[in-house]
C-alpha positions in Angstrom: 24.2 108.0 -120.0 26.2 110.4 -118.0 22.9 112.2 -116.9 22.4 109.3 -114.6 25.4 110.3 -112.3 24.6 112.4 -109.2 27.3 113.3 -106.9 27.3 115.2 -103.4 30.2 116.2 -101.5 30.1 114.9 -97.7 30.1 117.6 -95.2 30.9 116.9 -91.4 28.7 117.4 -88.3 29.8 117.4 -84.9 28.2 115.3 -82.3 29.2 116.2 -78.5 29.6 114.4 -76.3 30.0 111.2 -77.9 27.3 108.7 -76.7 28.3 106.0 -74.3 27.6 103.1 -76.6 30.1 104.7 -79.1 32.7 104.7 -76.1 31.8 101.0 -75.2 32.3 99.8 -78.9 35.0 102.1 -80.1 36.9 103.8 -77.3 37.5 107.2 -76.0 35.9 110.0 -77.8 35.1 113.4 -76.1 33.0 114.3 -79.5 32.9 112.7 -83.0 33.2 114.8 -86.2 31.4 112.6 -88.8 30.5 113.1 -92.5 26.6 113.4 -92.8 25.4 116.3 -94.7 25.4 115.8 -98.6 25.6 119.2 -100.6 25.0 118.3 -104.4 28.1 119.1 -106.4 25.9 121.1 -108.9 24.7 123.5 -106.1 25.6 127.1 -106.3 26.9 126.8 -102.8 29.9 125.0 -104.0 30.6 127.4 -107.1 30.8 124.5 -109.5 33.9 123.0 -107.8 35.1 121.5 -104.4 37.6 123.6 -102.5 40.2 121.6 -100.9 43.2 123.2 -98.8 46.6 121.6 -98.7 46.5 118.3 -96.6 42.7 118.1 -96.5 40.5 115.8 -98.3 37.2 115.8 -99.7 35.0 112.5 -99.9 32.1 112.5 -102.4 29.2 110.2 -102.6 28.3 109.0 -106.0 25.3 107.2 -107.3 24.3 106.2 -110.7 20.4 105.8 -111.7 20.2 102.8 -114.0 17.3 103.2 -116.7 14.6 100.8 -116.6 15.4 99.8 -120.2 19.0 99.1 -119.5 20.3 95.8 -120.7 21.8 93.4 -118.5 25.6 93.0 -118.7 28.9 94.7 -117.8 29.5 98.2 -118.5 32.5 100.4 -118.3 33.2 104.0 -118.1 35.4 106.6 -116.3 35.7 109.5 -113.8 37.9 112.4 -114.4 39.2 114.8 -111.6 40.1 118.1 -112.7 41.7 121.2 -111.0 41.6 124.6 -112.8 40.7 122.4 -116.0 43.8 120.6 -115.5 43.4 116.7 -115.7 44.5 115.4 -112.3 43.6 111.7 -112.5 41.2 109.4 -114.6 39.7 106.4 -112.9 38.0 103.4 -114.8 34.8 102.2 -113.0 32.6 99.3 -113.8 29.1 98.5 -113.6 27.2 95.4 -113.7 23.4 95.2 -114.5 21.5 92.3 -113.5 18.7 90.8 -115.6 16.2 91.9 -112.8 14.7 95.0 -111.6 14.3 96.6 -108.0 10.4 96.2 -107.3 8.7 100.0 -107.2 6.6 98.5 -104.7 8.0 98.4 -100.9 7.9 94.8 -99.4 9.3 96.0 -96.2 7.9 99.4 -95.1 10.2 101.8 -93.2 8.0 104.2 -91.8 9.5 107.6 -91.3 7.8 110.3 -89.1 7.9 114.0 -90.2 7.3 116.6 -87.8 5.6 118.9 -90.2 5.5 121.9 -88.0 9.4 121.7 -87.4 10.1 121.5 -91.0 7.5 124.2 -91.9 9.2 126.8 -89.4 12.2 126.6 -91.0 10.9 128.7 -93.9 8.7 130.8 -91.7 9.2 133.9 -89.7 10.3 133.5 -86.3 7.1 133.3 -83.8 4.7 132.2 -86.8 2.3 129.1 -86.0 3.6 126.6 -88.3 0.9 124.2 -88.0 -1.8 126.9 -88.9 0.4 128.1 -91.6 0.4 124.5 -93.1 -3.3 124.3 -93.1 -3.6 127.7 -94.6 -5.3 129.4 -91.9 -2.6 132.4 -92.2 -1.8 133.9 -95.5 -1.2 132.0 -98.7 2.4 133.0 -99.0 2.8 131.2 -95.6 0.8 128.1 -96.7 2.8 127.6 -99.9 6.1 128.1 -98.2 5.1 125.6 -95.5 3.6 123.0 -97.5 6.4 123.2 -100.1 9.0 122.8 -97.4 7.1 119.6 -96.0 6.3 118.1 -99.4 10.1 118.4 -100.5 11.2 116.6 -97.3 8.8 113.9 -98.0 9.5 113.6 -101.6 13.2 113.1 -100.5 12.3 110.3 -98.3 10.1 108.3 -100.6 12.6 108.8 -103.3 15.0 106.8 -100.8 12.3 104.0 -100.5 11.3 105.3 -97.1 7.2 105.6 -96.1 6.9 109.3 -94.8 4.2 110.3 -92.7 3.2 113.6 -91.2 2.7 114.4 -87.5 1.7 117.8 -85.8 -1.1 118.4 -88.3 -4.9 117.8 -87.6 -8.2 118.3 -89.3 -10.2 121.2 -87.7 -12.0 119.7 -84.9 -15.5 121.1 -83.7 -18.6 120.1 -81.6 -21.8 120.0 -83.6 -25.3 120.7 -82.4 -25.7 117.6 -80.3 -22.5 118.1 -78.7 -20.9 115.2 -80.8 -17.4 115.5 -82.3 -17.1 116.8 -86.1 -14.0 117.1 -88.0 -13.5 119.1 -91.1 -10.9 117.7 -93.6 -10.5 119.9 -96.4 -7.4 121.6 -95.3 -5.9 118.3 -94.2 -6.3 116.4 -97.1 -5.0 119.1 -99.3 -1.7 118.5 -97.6 -1.8 114.9 -96.8 -3.9 113.3 -99.7 -1.1 114.0 -102.5 1.3 112.0 -100.1 -0.9 109.2 -99.1 -2.1 108.5 -102.7 1.4 108.8 -104.3 0.6 111.8 -106.4 3.4 114.0 -105.0 6.0 111.4 -105.8 7.9 110.9 -109.3 7.2 107.0 -109.1 3.5 107.7 -108.2 3.7 104.8 -105.8 0.9 105.1 -102.9 2.4 105.1 -99.3 1.9 101.6 -97.4 1.1 103.3 -94.1 -0.4 106.5 -92.7 -1.5 107.2 -89.0 -4.8 108.8 -88.6 -4.0 112.4 -87.0 -4.8 111.6 -83.4 -2.2 112.1 -80.7 -2.0 113.2 -76.9 -2.8 116.7 -77.8 -5.7 116.1 -80.1 -8.2 115.5 -78.9 -6.5 117.0 -75.5 -6.7 114.7 -72.5 -5.6 117.3 -70.2 -8.2 119.8 -71.3 -11.0 117.1 -70.9 -10.3 115.9 -67.7 -7.4 113.5 -68.1 -7.1 110.2 -69.8 -9.3 108.5 -67.1 -12.2 110.9 -67.5 -15.4 109.8 -69.2 -15.3 113.2 -71.2 -12.3 112.4 -72.7 -13.0 108.8 -73.4 -16.3 109.8 -75.4 -14.5 112.6 -77.2 -11.5 110.3 -78.1 -13.9 107.4 -79.3 -15.9 109.9 -81.7 -12.6 111.5 -82.9 -11.2 108.2 -83.9 -14.7 107.0 -85.5 -14.7 110.2 -87.7 -11.1 109.6 -88.8 -11.8 105.7 -89.5 -14.9 106.9 -91.6 -13.2 109.6 -93.5 -10.3 107.2 -94.1 -12.5 104.6 -95.3 -14.3 107.1 -97.6 -10.9 108.0 -99.2 -9.7 104.4 -99.6 -6.9 104.8 -96.8 -8.4 102.6 -94.4 -6.2 99.5 -95.1 -3.2 101.7 -94.6 -4.2 103.4 -91.4 -3.1 102.7 -87.8 -3.5 104.7 -84.3 -0.6 106.1 -82.7 -1.1 107.8 -79.4 2.2 106.4 -77.8 4.4 108.8 -75.7 8.1 108.4 -74.8 8.8 105.0 -73.3 9.4 105.8 -69.4 12.4 104.7 -67.9 10.7 103.2 -64.9 6.9 102.3 -66.0 4.2 102.6 -63.4 1.1 100.9 -63.2 -0.6 104.0 -64.4 1.3 103.8 -67.7 -0.1 100.4 -68.5 -3.5 101.4 -67.3 -3.6 104.3 -69.5 -2.3 102.7 -72.4 -4.9 99.9 -72.0 -7.8 102.3 -71.6 -6.6 104.2 -74.8 -6.5 100.9 -76.6 -10.0 100.0 -75.6 -11.5 103.5 -76.2 -10.2 103.2 -79.8 -11.4 99.8 -80.4 -14.8 100.8 -79.3 -15.0 103.1 -82.1 -17.4 102.2 -85.1 -14.3 101.1 -87.4 -11.6 99.5 -85.7 -8.1 100.6 -86.6 -4.7 98.7 -85.7 -3.7 100.2 -82.5 0.2 100.7 -81.9 1.8 99.9 -78.5 5.4 100.8 -77.7 5.6 100.0 -73.9 7.5 97.0 -72.7 5.9 93.8 -74.2 6.9 91.7 -71.4 8.3 91.8 -67.9 12.2 92.7 -67.7 12.7 90.8 -64.6 14.0 87.7 -66.2 16.7 90.0 -68.1 18.1 91.3 -64.9 15.6 94.4 -64.1 14.4 93.9 -60.5 10.6 94.8 -59.7 10.1 95.6 -63.2 6.5 97.0 -63.3 4.6 95.0 -66.1 1.2 94.4 -67.4 0.3 92.2 -70.2 -1.5 94.5 -73.0 -1.5 91.9 -75.8 -5.3 92.1 -75.8 -5.1 95.8 -77.0 -1.9 95.7 -79.1 -2.4 95.1 -82.7 0.9 96.4 -84.0 3.9 96.0 -81.3 6.5 99.0 -81.6 8.9 98.8 -78.5 12.3 100.3 -78.9 14.5 97.6 -80.3 16.5 97.0 -76.9 13.3 96.1 -75.5 12.2 93.9 -78.4 11.7 90.1 -77.0 12.2 88.0 -80.0 10.1 85.0 -79.0 7.4 86.8 -77.5 6.8 89.0 -80.6 7.1 85.9 -82.7 4.2 84.6 -80.5 2.3 87.9 -81.0 2.5 87.6 -85.0 1.4 83.9 -85.0 -1.8 85.5 -83.0 -2.2 88.1 -85.7 -0.5 91.1 -84.5 2.3 92.9 -86.3 5.7 94.0 -85.0 7.6 96.9 -85.6 11.5 97.3 -85.2 12.2 100.9 -83.7 16.1 101.4 -83.9 17.8 103.0 -80.7 21.0 101.6 -79.5 22.9 100.0 -82.3 23.4 96.4 -81.1 19.5 95.7 -80.6 18.2 96.9 -84.0 20.7 99.1 -85.8 20.6 103.0 -85.6 20.0 106.0 -87.9 21.9 108.3 -85.5 24.5 110.6 -86.9 27.2 108.9 -85.0 26.2 105.5 -86.0 28.5 103.3 -88.1 27.4 102.4 -91.8 27.0 99.1 -90.8 24.5 100.1 -87.9 22.3 102.0 -90.5 22.4 99.4 -93.1 21.4 96.8 -90.6 18.1 98.2 -89.6 16.1 96.3 -92.4 18.2 93.2 -92.0 16.9 93.1 -88.5 13.2 93.8 -89.7 13.4 91.0 -92.2 14.9 88.4 -89.5 12.0 89.2 -87.4 9.2 89.4 -90.2 8.8 93.2 -89.0 8.6 96.6 -90.5 10.6 99.3 -89.3 9.4 102.7 -87.4 11.6 105.9 -87.4 8.8 108.0 -85.4 11.3 111.0 -85.5 13.0 110.8 -89.0 12.8 114.5 -89.5 12.2 116.7 -86.4 14.3 119.7 -86.9 15.3 121.4 -83.5 15.6 125.2 -83.9 19.4 125.3 -83.5 19.6 122.7 -86.4 19.1 125.9 -88.6 22.1 127.7 -87.7 24.7 124.8 -86.3 25.6 121.4 -87.0 26.3 120.2 -83.6 24.3 117.6 -82.4 23.5 116.0 -78.9 23.4 112.3 -78.2 20.4 110.2 -79.4 18.7 113.5 -80.9 20.8 113.1 -84.0 18.4 110.3 -85.3 15.8 113.1 -85.7 17.2 114.5 -88.9 17.4 112.3 -91.8 17.0 115.2 -93.9 18.7 118.6 -93.5 17.2 121.8 -94.0 19.1 123.4 -97.1 19.9 126.7 -95.0 22.8 125.0 -92.8 24.5 124.9 -96.5 23.3 128.2 -97.7 20.8 126.8 -100.0 17.0 126.7 -100.4 15.0 123.2 -100.0 16.3 120.3 -98.4 19.4 118.1 -98.2 19.7 114.5 -97.9 22.0 112.8 -95.1 24.6 110.3 -95.7 22.6 107.9 -93.4 19.7 108.4 -95.9 21.6 107.1 -98.7 22.7 104.2 -96.4 19.1 103.6 -95.7 18.4 103.4 -99.5 20.9 100.5 -99.5 19.2 99.1 -96.7 15.8 99.1 -98.4 17.2 97.9 -101.6 19.1 95.1 -99.6 15.5 94.2 -98.2 14.3 93.7 -101.8 16.9 91.3 -102.5 16.0 89.4 -99.5 12.4 89.6 -100.6 13.3 88.3 -104.3 15.1 85.4 -102.8 12.3 84.3 -100.7 9.9 84.8 -103.6 11.9 82.6 -106.0 12.2 79.6 -103.5 15.5 80.7 -101.8 14.1 81.9 -98.1 16.8 79.7 -96.6 19.5 81.6 -98.3 17.9 84.9 -97.6 18.1 84.0 -93.8 21.3 82.5 -94.2 23.1 85.7 -95.5 21.1 87.8 -93.1 21.9 85.5 -90.2 25.7 86.1 -91.1 25.5 89.8 -90.9 23.1 90.2 -88.3 23.5 87.6 -85.6 21.1 89.1 -82.7 18.1 91.6 -82.3 16.5 92.8 -79.2 16.7 90.4 -76.3 18.6 88.0 -78.1 21.6 90.6 -78.0 21.6 90.3 -74.4 24.7 89.2 -72.7 24.8 89.4 -68.8 21.6 91.4 -68.7 19.2 93.7 -70.8 21.6 96.6 -70.6 24.6 94.6 -71.6 24.8 94.4 -75.3 26.5 92.0 -77.7 28.4 94.9 -79.8 30.1 92.3 -81.9 27.0 90.8 -83.3 26.8 93.0 -86.2 29.5 92.8 -89.0 30.9 95.9 -89.3 33.3 95.6 -92.3 31.4 97.6 -95.0 33.1 95.3 -97.9 31.1 92.3 -96.5 27.8 94.1 -96.8 28.6 94.6 -100.5 29.7 91.2 -100.6 26.4 90.0 -99.6 24.5 92.2 -102.0 26.6 90.6 -104.7 26.1 87.0 -103.7 22.5 87.5 -103.3 22.5 89.0 -106.9 24.3 85.9 -108.0 21.7 83.8 -106.6 18.8 85.6 -108.2 20.7 85.4 -111.8 20.7 81.7 -110.9 16.9 81.9 -110.2 16.0 83.6 -113.4 17.6 80.9 -115.2 15.5 78.4 -113.5 18.4 76.9 -111.5 16.9 75.2 -108.2 17.8 76.4 -104.9 20.9 74.9 -103.3 20.9 73.4 -99.8 22.9 75.7 -97.3 25.7 73.0 -96.9 26.2 73.1 -100.7 26.3 76.8 -100.6 28.8 76.9 -98.0 31.4 75.1 -100.3 31.5 77.5 -103.1 34.5 79.6 -103.0 33.0 83.0 -102.6 30.2 82.1 -100.1 32.9 80.3 -97.9 35.2 83.5 -97.9 32.0 85.4 -97.0 31.3 82.9 -94.1 35.2 82.9 -93.1 35.1 86.7 -92.6 31.8 87.1 -91.0 31.2 83.8 -89.0 33.9 83.1 -86.4 34.5 82.1 -82.9 35.1 84.7 -80.5 36.5 84.3 -76.9 36.9 87.0 -74.2 37.8 86.8 -70.4 35.4 87.4 -67.8 37.7 87.8 -65.2 40.7 86.2 -63.2 40.0 85.8 -59.4 42.1 84.4 -56.6 40.2 82.0 -54.2 41.5 81.1 -50.6 41.6 77.3 -49.9 41.1 78.1 -46.4 39.7 81.6 -45.6 42.5 83.9 -44.3 45.2 81.4 -45.3 47.1 83.1 -48.3 49.5 80.4 -48.8 46.8 78.2 -50.4 45.5 80.0 -53.3 43.6 78.8 -56.4 43.4 81.1 -59.5 40.2 80.9 -61.3 40.1 82.3 -64.9 36.5 82.8 -66.3 36.3 82.6 -70.1 33.3 82.9 -72.7 33.5 81.4 -76.2 30.8 82.3 -78.7 30.2 80.4 -81.9 29.1 82.5 -84.9 29.4 80.0 -87.5 26.8 77.9 -89.0 28.0 74.6 -87.8 28.7 73.1 -84.3 32.2 73.9 -82.9 33.9 71.9 -80.2 37.6 72.1 -78.8 39.8 72.9 -75.8 40.9 75.7 -73.6 44.0 75.2 -71.9 46.7 77.2 -69.8 50.0 78.0 -71.7 53.3 77.7 -69.5 52.4 78.4 -66.0 55.2 80.2 -63.6 57.2 77.9 -61.7 55.6 76.3 -58.6 52.1 76.6 -60.0 50.0 73.7 -60.7 47.0 73.3 -63.0 43.7 72.2 -61.4 41.1 72.7 -64.3 43.2 72.4 -67.5 42.6 71.1 -71.1 38.8 72.2 -70.6 36.6 70.6 -73.5 34.3 73.2 -75.3 31.2 72.1 -77.0 30.0 71.1 -79.3 28.5 74.8 -79.4 25.7 75.2 -81.8 25.3 78.1 -84.3 25.1 81.2 -82.0 25.7 79.3 -79.1 27.6 80.6 -76.1 29.6 79.0 -73.3 31.3 79.9 -70.2 34.3 78.1 -68.9 36.7 77.8 -65.9 40.4 77.4 -65.8 41.9 77.0 -62.5 45.6 76.5 -61.0 47.1 76.6 -57.6 49.8 78.9 -57.0 52.2 79.1 -53.7 51.4 82.9 -53.7 49.7 86.0 -55.7 52.6 87.2 -57.8 53.1 91.2 -57.5 54.2 93.6 -60.1 54.6 97.4 -60.3 51.2 98.0 -61.7 49.3 95.1 -60.4 49.1 93.1 -63.5 50.3 89.7 -64.4 49.6 88.2 -67.7 49.1 84.4 -68.2 49.2 82.5 -71.5 45.8 80.7 -72.6 45.2 78.8 -75.5 41.9 77.9 -77.6 42.2 75.0 -79.7 39.3 74.1 -82.4 39.5 70.9 -84.2 43.1 69.7 -85.1 44.6 72.9 -86.7 42.9 76.1 -85.4 44.7 77.5 -82.5 44.9 80.9 -81.1 47.1 82.0 -78.1 46.4 84.9 -75.9 47.1 86.4 -72.4 44.6 86.7 -69.8 45.5 89.6 -67.1 45.6 88.7 -63.5 45.0 92.2 -61.7 46.3 91.9 -57.8 47.1 94.5 -55.4 47.8 94.4 -51.5 46.4 96.6 -48.7 49.7 96.8 -47.1 49.5 97.1 -43.2 50.2 100.8 -42.0 51.4 101.5 -38.6 51.4 105.6 -38.7 48.3 107.1 -39.1 47.5 108.8 -42.6 46.2 112.2 -42.7 43.2 112.4 -45.1 44.1 115.6 -47.0 44.0 114.7 -50.7 47.8 115.0 -50.8 48.9 111.5 -50.5 52.3 112.9 -49.6 52.6 110.5 -46.4 51.8 107.1 -48.3 54.0 104.1 -48.2 54.0 103.2 -52.0 55.7 99.7 -51.7 55.5 97.0 -54.3 52.2 95.5 -54.5 50.0 98.3 -53.6 49.8 100.2 -56.5 47.1 99.7 -59.2 48.4 101.3 -62.7 47.8 101.0 -66.2 44.2 101.3 -66.6 42.5 100.1 -69.6 39.8 101.8 -71.6 36.4 100.2 -72.1 36.3 99.7 -75.8 36.1 98.4 -78.4 34.5 95.3 -78.3 35.6 91.8 -79.1 36.3 91.7 -82.8 34.8 88.8 -85.1 37.3 86.0 -85.9 39.1 83.2 -83.7 40.4 85.8 -81.5 40.8 87.4 -77.9 40.8 91.1 -78.2 42.4 92.8 -75.1 41.5 96.6 -74.3 43.6 99.4 -75.2 45.7 101.5 -72.6 43.9 104.3 -71.2 45.1 107.7 -72.7 44.4 109.3 -69.3 46.8 108.3 -66.4 45.2 107.0 -63.1 47.1 105.5 -60.2 45.1 104.0 -57.2 46.7 102.9 -54.0 45.6 100.9 -51.1 46.7 100.5 -47.6 45.1 99.3 -44.3 45.4 99.6 -40.6 43.4 97.4 -37.8 40.0 99.2 -38.6 40.2 101.0 -41.8 40.8 100.6 -45.6 42.7 103.5 -46.9 42.3 104.6 -50.6 44.2 107.1 -52.6 43.6 107.7 -56.4 45.5 110.2 -58.8 43.9 111.3 -61.8 46.1 112.9 -64.6 45.3 113.9 -68.0 41.8 114.4 -69.4 40.4 116.4 -66.7 38.4 119.4 -67.9 36.0 121.9 -65.8 32.6 121.1 -67.0 30.3 124.0 -67.6 27.3 122.3 -66.0 29.7 120.9 -63.0 28.2 121.4 -59.7 28.3 120.1 -56.2 26.0 117.1 -55.8 26.4 113.4 -55.0 24.2 112.2 -58.0 25.7 109.8 -60.8 24.3 109.8 -64.3 24.7 106.7 -66.4 24.3 106.0 -70.1 24.6 102.8 -71.5 26.3 101.2 -68.4 28.8 103.9 -68.3 28.8 107.0 -65.7 28.5 110.1 -67.5 28.5 113.9 -66.8 31.1 115.1 -64.2 34.7 113.8 -64.1 34.9 111.0 -61.6 36.4 108.0 -60.2 34.8 104.7 -58.8 35.7 102.1 -56.4 33.7 98.8 -56.5 34.5 96.3 -53.8 33.1 92.9 -53.2 34.4 92.0 -49.5 32.9 88.2 -50.0 35.0 87.4 -53.0 32.1 85.4 -54.1 29.5 88.3 -55.6 27.1 87.1 -58.1 25.4 90.4 -59.3 25.6 94.3 -58.8 24.1 94.1 -55.4 27.1 92.3 -53.9 29.1 95.5 -54.9 29.8 98.1 -52.5 30.2 101.5 -55.0 32.0 104.7 -54.0 32.0 107.6 -56.5 34.4 110.6 -56.0 33.6 113.6 -58.3 36.4 116.0 -59.4 34.5 118.9 -57.8 34.6 117.1 -54.4 31.2 115.3 -53.7 30.9 111.5 -53.0 28.2 109.0 -53.5 28.3 105.6 -51.5 25.8 102.8 -52.3 25.5 99.0 -52.4 24.5 98.1 -55.7 24.4 100.3 -58.9 21.7 103.0 -58.8 20.5 103.5 -62.3 17.4 104.9 -63.7 17.0 101.6 -65.6 18.4 99.1 -62.7 20.4 96.2 -63.4 19.9 95.0 -59.8 18.9 95.8 -56.6 20.7 98.9 -55.0 20.3 101.0 -51.7 22.1 103.8 -50.0 25.1 102.7 -48.1 25.0 104.5 -45.0 28.8 105.2 -44.7 30.7 107.6 -42.7 33.6 108.3 -45.2 36.5 110.5 -44.3 37.6 111.9 -47.8 39.2 114.9 -49.2 40.1 115.7 -52.8 42.6 118.2 -54.2 43.0 119.7 -57.7 46.1 121.2 -59.3 47.2 122.1 -62.9 47.8 118.5 -64.0 45.0 116.8 -62.5 43.1 115.9 -59.2 43.6 113.5 -56.2 41.1 111.9 -53.9 42.1 110.4 -50.4 39.6 108.1 -48.3 39.5 106.2 -45.0 36.8 103.7 -44.8 35.7 101.8 -41.7 36.3 98.1 -42.5 33.0 97.4 -40.1 31.0 99.0 -42.7 31.5 96.0 -45.2 30.0 93.6 -42.6 31.1 91.7 -39.5 33.7 89.2 -40.3 34.9 90.4 -43.7 38.6 90.5 -42.5 38.5 86.7 -42.0 38.5 87.0 -46.0 41.9 87.6 -47.1 41.1 88.3 -50.7 38.4 90.8 -51.8 37.3 91.8 -55.2 38.1 95.5 -56.3 38.4 97.6 -59.3 38.9 101.4 -60.2 37.2 103.3 -62.8 37.5 106.6 -64.1 35.6 108.7 -66.5 38.0 111.4 -67.9 35.3 114.0 -69.3 38.1 115.8 -71.2 38.9 112.5 -73.2 35.3 111.2 -73.3 37.1 108.1 -71.8 36.1 105.5 -69.4 38.9 103.2 -68.3 39.3 100.6 -65.5 42.0 98.8 -63.7 40.9 95.1 -63.7 40.4 95.2 -67.4 36.5 94.8 -67.4 35.5 94.2 -70.9 32.1 96.0 -71.5 31.4 97.7 -68.3 32.5 97.3 -64.5 29.6 96.3 -62.4 29.6 92.6 -62.7 31.5 91.0 -59.8 33.4 88.5 -61.9 35.1 91.4 -63.8 36.8 92.6 -60.3 40.6 92.4 -59.6 42.0 91.1 -56.6 42.6 92.9 -53.2 44.9 90.9 -50.8 44.8 91.9 -47.2 48.1 91.8 -45.8 48.2 89.6 -42.7 
């Protein structure tokens, strides 16, 4: 019946600035305009139609509710587009109904936290205490409006197979005659019970999980002398015991958990672990023990590249581990589950566990439940609906906050109630996918379920690390939306076989089926990328004896081992291959190998932009070959006989062949799936870097054009902020130098940052809030100057060679790279073509010292 159709108009929201993970994956973007807000086509706000101006388009989200009693089979119908009663187009549609139904029960729980006061405040007068209104402590009118708003949000979430739960509301707490904690539950239960028991929902399904109403503010540690005080310990223990007793009385105990977590600190201290352990012990001493949630780091991050990471093992108090997905240690969490703990996936950066941010791609949202399935976990979205005040009047979002509204207040579209986001619809698809995976497992096809899941999602948490914990394998998720739909269809066909009693097929047999083989061919490939091309002197200072080393990484995403060779193509005249025809493999499924090609050259070739391309070939088996170019980036520090005036003008420089670094490449997109090599795109912002030298100094000149804007928050400081391995905030340029030409980690880099407004920062290593290596301030006396004009800005600097350490000039080849963050374009680019980020010495270009 046509009544089953529901249609929404997609409206855009603006995310500004674009988060760094998006730049690393997709390239430059100062801001993003993405479809997310869904307005029902039947709403009065649209006036019964969709206004479309010339040259514009309207995108609709259409879904069809299939009746439970629908007969299996293929159905056909049509959609008609009309304008002013005139038929514009008719489109035929087809629908297949499978002979199995989506279970009402949720076999993978997606916990969705709803900040009840923030939702209630959207319908209350400014300044009204929303928490009091929700509990009926103000007027009946405010209670009804507040509770209706919260329940509408929860109903919408539950309709999309999420498990909503409320935060920010509590029972009334008082002290009895003997000083013990007493809780009055009637007002809290009036709000929460219909949700927990499922009476508020159309399907009457009870919720799978609900936290007891305890947090850092109730009872207040600050008011009771702090977390370490005996008074707070007594009150918290009695409070938790009272909650547990009440939940047991109401029949909710088996769904209850304790979550007193706060934000995960960038740099944890011993006190963070001590307080978490203390809270866990206090709660475990209550009369009725409930599962205790922990979101701190489950293991030391030192082995993943975080030096001196503070860590304490909290496994003795953690009943449920819920760290951010980027710190989800797959092996450690498997061990925890074997010991009886539960684990939850908490999406943050997309590559590690999916994402529900507005700027996330459809595959990021849909992958959330697949990550959970592969790790035998549920999903936690602690702030699924937490409306900031400005969301009620604007659709501009700041990065990483847009994950806090899977549901919008209707007021943003001039409507009452609440509205779904496009991400919520995609989460519904993800939740349905999880039920398909559960049905496959239940019908003896767990191997097939995991095969499909590992094809679309190849890594979670620590398994997605490349160089270190902050370097994500952004290509480990398939982003082609058609492949996710194909996976759903293939799972449905496999379940159809199960309903007919057909036995499960081995993975090898499935791979031979035509549709499955096409699916694997599109999603399971071999990826290769360059980590850098560096010149090495056979004898230090003897540039007449040079060896080029090209470092390549090959990753096998196929479900069978692969073998092959890496080799140079035709080398320039006078060159001789040293390490060529390098064997690869056999690389197992999800295996990754690093390989070295090398060749002797009589001299480093020079060019106007500092780049020379060399042909390389990857051969797999007998008939799979991909040819690609590796870029060798080289500049020469020309000897300067006359002094250079450091004034930021660059008008007294000798710009000869070989000392100019040009044609920067933008970071992103990541290597694509396929037997492929994906070079970076040319930068939109034009940047030129120059180098010269005299007997005692290295001279740098950098000219930046295009993409420069005066930032409202720009001020003269020498601090640098980073987001996902990229510098952000102010317009800036970076210089990275390895005078040893053999650096192994970021501490081997000398790092200079020059900001457009004139400040400078110098350090050894990279000083991030979450470090990727050791670092320290570089006590450097740099003479520098900046100049700004209508078309861009310039920096000029003179650096004492002695500042790099004694004897560095004996090394005739240094590693060097130049990076630029063009704020106006939202673009980070670099000269040497570093693929994902610039702080690995392997990715540097080459600086030749003119002898």
